[in-house]
VOVEXMI-837469 format. One record per residue (C-alpha): residue number from 1; residue in three letters; y, x, z. Coordinates in pm, whole numbers, plus 50000, padded with zeros to 5 digits. Layout:
N
k:r:c2:c1:c3
NUM:Ala:Y:X:Z .
...
This chain:
134
k:r:c2:c1:c3
1:Met:84304:05408:96444 .
2:Ser:84531:05616:96226 .
3:Asp:84501:05701:95860 .
4:Pro:84651:05984:95651 .
5:Gly:84975:05786:95625 .
6:Asp:85019:05806:96002 .
7:Val:85055:06184:95994 .
8:Pro:85417:06278:95920 .
9:Pro:85447:06389:95555 .
10:Asp:85627:06712:95648 .
11:Val:85338:06808:95878 .
12:Leu:85084:06737:95604 .
13:Glu:85278:06948:95355 .
14:Arg:85297:07244:95593 .
15:Leu:84926:07222:95669 .
16:Arg:84837:07185:95303 .
17:Ala:85031:07504:95225 .
18:Ile:84837:07691:95494 .
19:Cys:84495:07555:95398 .
20:Arg:84551:07604:95025 .
21:Arg:84528:07980:95087 .
22:Leu:84179:07954:95238 .
23:Pro:83902:08010:94980 .
24:Glu:83712:07695:94881 .
25:Val:83868:07474:95150 .
26:Tyr:83912:07112:95051 .
27:Glu:84106:06824:95203 .
28:Glu:83966:06481:95278 .
29:Ser:84046:06169:95474 .
30:Ala:83866:06165:95806 .
31:Trp:83773:05877:96033 .
32:Ile:84121:05932:96171 .
33:Gly:84384:06139:95991 .
34:Val:84309:06422:95748 .
35:Arg:84078:06721:95773 .
36:Trp:84023:07043:95583 .
37:Arg:83668:07163:95537 .
38:Ile:83466:07453:95409 .
39:Arg:83134:07317:95286 .
40:Ala:83047:07056:95551 .
41:Arg:83229:07229:95838 .
42:Thr:83571:07122:95959 .
43:Val:83832:07399:95976 .
44:Ala:84124:07179:96085 .
45:His:84180:06811:96159 .
46:Val:84524:06651:96196 .
47:Tyr:84575:06298:96323 .
48:Thr:84792:06064:96524 .
49:Pro:84574:05926:96803 .
50:Asp:84613:05599:96986 .
51:Pro:84691:05717:97342 .
52:Glu:84557:05391:97484 .
53:Arg:84221:05450:97320 .
54:Phe:84216:05827:97378 .
55:Glu:84368:05877:97723 .
56:Val:84378:06257:97694 .
57:Tyr:84680:06216:97463 .
58:Ala:84882:05978:97684 .
59:Gln:85066:06266:97853 .
60:Tyr:85200:06378:97512 .
61:Val:85367:06048:97415 .
62:Val:85741:06101:97355 .
63:Asp:85984:05809:97341 .
64:Gly:85691:05572:97298 .
65:Glu:85561:05761:96993 .
66:Pro:85207:05901:96992 .
67:Pro:85172:06274:96928 .
68:Thr:85058:06440:96609 .
69:Val:84756:06653:96699 .
70:Ile:84568:06925:96516 .
71:Thr:84227:07048:96623 .
72:Phe:84065:07371:96508 .
73:Arg:83798:07622:96605 .
74:Val:83878:07927:96816 .
75:Pro:83652:08224:96885 .
76:Leu:83507:08165:97232 .
77:Glu:83654:08490:97362 .
78:Asp:84005:08367:97267 .
79:Leu:83980:08001:97370 .
80:His:84077:08042:97735 .
81:Gly:84369:08273:97655 .
82:Leu:84510:08022:97407 .
83:Thr:84465:07707:97611 .
84:Val:84563:07847:97952 .
85:Arg:84917:07885:97814 .
86:Gly:84946:07509:97823 .
87:Phe:85169:07300:97600 .
88:Pro:85139:07269:97306 .
89:Phe:84778:07395:97331 .
90:Phe:84485:07249:97517 .
91:Arg:84109:07247:97497 .
92:Ala:83980:06952:97297 .
93:Pro:83749:06726:97497 .
94:Trp:83453:06799:97264 .
95:Gly:83283:07105:97124 .
96:Asp:83242:07446:97283 .
97:Asn:83514:07622:97087 .
98:Val:83759:07349:96985 .
99:Ala:84127:07376:97069 .
100:Ala:84407:07132:96996 .
101:Ala:84780:07161:96952 .
102:Ile:85055:06905:96963 .
103:Leu:85269:06942:96651 .
104:Gly:85639:06870:96654 .
105:Glu:85988:07004:96598 .
106:Asp:85921:07322:96797 .
107:Thr:85591:07408:96627 .
108:Asp:85551:07776:96544 .
109:Trp:85405:07734:96196 .
110:Ala:85329:08104:96158 .
111:Glu:85109:08083:96469 .
112:Ile:84942:07766:96340 .
113:Gly:84872:07951:96014 .
114:Glu:84707:08236:96204 .
115:Leu:84503:07996:96416 .
116:Leu:84380:07801:96113 .
117:Thr:84290:08126:95938 .
118:Asp:84088:08225:96246 .
119:Ser:83927:07879:96246 .
120:Tyr:83831:07934:95883 .
121:Arg:83673:08267:95976 .
122:Glu:83469:08088:96243 .
123:Met:83345:07818:96005 .
124:Ala:83317:07978:95660 .
125:Pro:83021:08174:95528 .
126:Lys:83076:08544:95597 .
127:Tyr:83124:08636:95232 .
128:Leu:83407:08382:95197 .
129:Ala:83570:08486:95524 .
130:Ala:83561:08846:95399 .
131:Arg:83775:08742:95100 .
132:Leu:84065:08686:95342 .
133:Asp:84068:09053:95431 .
134:Gly:84020:09184:95079 .
């Protein structure tokens, strides 16, 4: 099992900068890694999984190192279009509208920012989500 220290510090800092802009989002340690929540709903969750325990991640091991993964919510009408593209995106093996991305050197952080903003819109109360547009 990983803990917040297992997520590369540069990844955490980038994600913190993105999530800091989302009204009333807070960060907390999760059962594995770190998550950002609005009320009791998870907007984003970053972690370093054990590929032996979670086989879905075994294909993403590079040079013996487990991947850094972020999961987030995607509007159902956009989920297929995002995940059909393949790496670094895939459908998480739980939830109806949960996508995942492998984070690394080639991560498009602007795209991750947009995806996490959309995830926030999916999870936040409507009046808070509306503050993003105002």
